[in-house]
C-alpha positions as CSV (number, residue, x, y, z in Angstrom):
1,M,0.0,0.0,0.0
2,D,1.4,3.4,-1.1
3,T,2.0,6.0,1.6
4,I,1.1,9.6,0.8
5,R,3.7,11.9,2.1
6,I,2.7,15.4,3.0
7,P,5.5,18.0,3.0
8,R,6.2,19.2,6.5
9,S,5.7,22.8,5.5
10,L,2.2,22.1,4.1
11,F,1.3,20.1,7.2
12,F,2.4,22.9,9.5
13,L,0.9,25.7,7.5
14,S,-2.5,23.9,7.1
15,I,-2.8,23.4,10.9
16,F,-1.9,27.0,11.5
17,Y,-4.4,28.1,8.8
18,G,-7.3,26.1,10.4
19,G,-6.6,27.6,13.8
20,M,-6.7,31.2,12.4
21,V,-10.0,30.4,10.5
22,C,-11.6,29.5,13.9
23,I,-10.2,32.4,16.0
24,A,-10.9,35.2,13.5
25,G,-14.6,35.4,14.3
26,V,-14.0,35.6,18.0
27,L,-11.3,38.3,17.7
28,G,-13.7,40.3,15.6
29,N,-15.7,41.2,18.6
30,K,-13.1,43.8,19.6
31,Q,-12.5,47.1,17.8
32,V,-8.9,48.3,18.0
33,A,-7.4,51.7,17.2
34,L,-4.5,51.8,14.9
35,G,-2.3,54.3,16.7
36,P,-0.8,57.0,14.5
37,I,-2.3,55.2,11.5
38,S,-5.7,56.0,12.9
39,Q,-5.3,59.6,11.9
40,L,-5.3,58.8,8.2
41,G,-9.1,58.5,8.4
42,T,-9.5,62.1,9.3
43,L,-7.8,63.0,6.0
44,V,-10.7,61.4,4.0
45,G,-13.4,62.5,6.4
46,V,-14.3,59.2,8.1
47,G,-12.7,60.0,11.5
48,P,-10.0,58.1,13.3
49,L,-9.5,54.6,11.8
50,A,-10.4,51.5,13.8
51,V,-10.7,47.9,12.7
52,E,-12.1,44.7,14.2
53,A,-9.3,42.7,15.7
54,G,-10.2,39.7,13.5
55,I,-8.4,41.4,10.7
56,F,-5.1,40.3,12.2
57,A,-6.1,36.6,11.9
58,F,-7.4,37.2,8.4
59,L,-4.1,38.9,7.4
60,L,-2.3,35.7,8.7
61,L,-4.7,33.6,6.5
62,V,-3.8,35.7,3.5
63,S,-0.1,35.3,4.3
64,V,-0.3,31.6,4.8
65,S,-2.4,30.9,1.7
66,S,0.1,33.0,-0.4
67,A,3.0,31.2,1.2
68,V,1.4,27.8,0.3
69,A,0.9,29.1,-3.3
70,E,4.6,30.1,-3.4
71,L,5.9,26.8,-2.0
72,H,3.4,24.3,-3.4
73,G,1.5,26.0,-6.2
74,P,-1.8,27.8,-6.6
75,D,-3.9,24.6,-6.9
76,T,-2.8,23.4,-3.5
77,A,-3.4,26.9,-2.0
78,R,-6.9,26.9,-3.4
79,R,-7.6,23.5,-1.9
80,L,-6.4,24.8,1.4
81,V,-8.8,27.7,1.2
82,L,-11.7,25.3,0.4
83,F,-10.8,23.0,3.2
84,G,-10.9,26.1,5.5
85,F,-14.6,26.1,5.1
86,V,-14.8,23.0,7.2
87,P,-13.5,24.6,10.5
88,L,-15.2,27.9,9.6
89,V,-18.7,26.5,9.1
90,T,-18.2,24.0,12.0
91,S,-17.2,26.7,14.4
92,V,-20.3,28.8,13.4
93,L,-22.7,25.8,13.9
94,L,-21.0,24.8,17.1
95,S,-21.3,28.4,18.4
96,Y,-25.0,28.4,17.6
97,L,-25.5,25.1,19.3
98,V,-23.8,26.1,22.5
99,L,-25.8,29.4,22.6
100,Q,-29.0,27.3,22.4
101,L,-28.0,25.0,25.2
102,P,-29.2,26.0,28.7
103,A,-26.5,27.5,30.9
104,S,-25.7,25.9,34.3
105,P,-27.5,27.5,37.2
106,S,-24.1,27.9,38.9
107,M,-22.7,30.1,36.1
108,A,-22.4,33.7,37.1
109,P,-25.0,35.9,35.3
110,D,-22.4,38.5,34.2
111,R,-20.2,35.7,32.7
112,L,-23.1,34.3,30.9
113,H,-24.1,37.7,29.5
114,A,-20.6,38.4,28.4
115,F,-20.3,35.0,26.7
116,E,-23.6,35.4,24.8
117,M,-22.9,39.0,23.8
118,M,-19.4,37.9,22.4
119,M,-20.4,34.7,20.7
120,S,-23.8,35.6,19.3
121,G,-24.3,37.0,15.8
122,T,-27.1,37.5,13.3
123,P,-27.4,35.0,10.4
124,R,-26.5,37.9,8.0
125,I,-23.2,38.5,9.9
126,W,-22.3,34.8,9.8
127,L,-23.3,34.5,6.2
128,G,-21.3,37.6,5.2
129,G,-18.2,36.2,7.0
130,I,-18.4,32.9,5.2
131,I,-18.9,34.4,1.8
132,A,-16.3,37.1,2.2
133,Y,-13.8,34.5,3.5
134,G,-14.1,32.2,0.4
135,I,-14.1,34.9,-2.3
136,S,-11.4,37.1,-0.8
137,Q,-9.0,34.1,0.0
138,I,-9.4,32.6,-3.5
139,L,-9.0,36.0,-5.1
140,N,-5.8,36.5,-3.1
141,V,-4.3,33.2,-4.2
142,T,-5.3,33.8,-7.8
143,I,-3.8,37.3,-8.0
144,F,-0.7,36.4,-6.1
145,S,0.0,33.4,-8.4
146,A,-1.0,35.2,-11.6
147,L,1.5,38.0,-10.9
148,K,4.2,35.4,-10.6
149,S,3.3,33.6,-13.8
150,G,3.2,36.9,-15.5
151,G,6.8,37.6,-14.7
152,G,6.5,39.2,-11.3
153,R,9.4,37.9,-9.3
154,L,9.3,40.4,-6.4
155,L,7.6,38.5,-3.6
156,W,6.9,41.5,-1.5
157,L,5.2,43.4,-4.4
158,R,3.0,40.4,-5.4
159,A,2.1,40.0,-1.7
160,A,1.1,43.6,-1.2
161,I,-1.0,43.8,-4.4
162,A,-2.8,40.6,-3.9
163,S,-3.5,41.3,-0.2
164,V,-4.8,44.8,-0.9
165,L,-7.2,43.8,-3.6
166,S,-8.5,40.8,-1.7
167,Q,-9.0,42.8,1.5
168,I,-11.0,45.4,-0.5
169,A,-13.2,42.6,-1.8
170,D,-13.5,41.1,1.7
171,T,-14.7,44.4,3.1
172,L,-17.2,45.1,0.3
173,I,-18.7,41.7,0.5
174,F,-18.9,41.4,4.3
175,V,-20.2,44.8,5.1
176,S,-22.7,44.7,2.3
177,V,-24.1,41.3,3.2
178,A,-24.1,41.9,6.9
179,F,-25.3,45.5,7.2
180,Y,-26.8,46.8,4.0
181,G,-30.3,48.2,4.8
182,V,-29.6,48.1,8.5
183,F,-27.8,51.4,8.6
184,P,-25.8,53.6,6.1
185,I,-22.6,51.7,5.3
186,G,-20.7,54.2,3.1
187,E,-18.5,55.6,5.9
188,L,-18.0,52.1,7.4
189,L,-16.8,50.8,4.0
190,V,-14.4,53.6,3.4
191,G,-12.9,53.4,6.9
192,Q,-12.6,49.6,6.9
193,M,-11.1,49.4,3.4
194,L,-8.6,52.1,4.2
195,S,-7.6,50.4,7.5
196,K,-7.2,47.0,5.8
197,V,-5.3,48.4,2.8
198,V,-2.8,50.1,5.2
199,L,-2.4,47.0,7.3
200,S,-2.0,44.8,4.2
201,I,0.8,46.9,2.9
202,V,2.6,47.2,6.2
203,L,2.2,43.6,7.5
204,V,1.5,41.0,4.8
205,P,4.8,41.1,2.7
206,A,6.9,40.6,5.8
207,L,4.6,37.8,7.0
208,I,4.7,36.0,3.7
209,Y,8.5,36.1,3.7
210,F,8.4,34.7,7.3
211,F,6.1,31.8,6.4
212,V,7.9,31.0,3.2
213,A,11.2,30.9,5.1
214,I,9.7,28.6,7.7
215,G,8.3,26.3,5.0
216,R,11.6,26.1,3.2
217,S,13.4,25.3,6.4
218,L,10.9,22.6,7.3
219,D,11.3,21.1,3.8
220,G,15.1,21.4,3.9
221,R,15.1,23.9,1.0
222,R,17.0,27.2,0.9
223,G,16.4,30.6,-0.6
224,L,13.4,32.6,-1.7
225,N,12.1,33.1,-5.2
């Protein structure tokens, strides 16, 4: 019987990817200021920039999927994104199930209220997150790989372009599905897109270099393309 050998880098990055898929939604319950970067929002009339903390997990997802595309090809990276739906949908369904189960009488009311407030979400928010995840991650891998096949050898530039465009798509899809018709979303869209574009440019190229370097080390390879 033949044994299927999975490269160490793909095994490690896949496990890490699955963890980030699950934690992103939880982290998204906190809004964080961006320090000096926050003031960029005042220049375009949307006020100081803030972003849901889940963006940091999503930027790690973008970085890992791009690193997998760089190390193992775009087809493998797309399969990784598709497999990511399994922990994502499972975590949403499990959260819903736990919220429906009766709490223990011994649980402190303030703890129960905090848990329910943090873990609950409307079906539109959950649906928006799932759709935005799939489209934005596939778009990121596709753009990142297309730039390489088109002659783009600069990893940091391909990383920045793919991440920026995919995060714009992510914001448009999620905010529109989750909040359109609930309240005016124009200012929220501009603020979130500007925040994510800045973070993508600042963080993603370095993160992809980091994950590619780890992958090459695990596989016993040297150098970066």
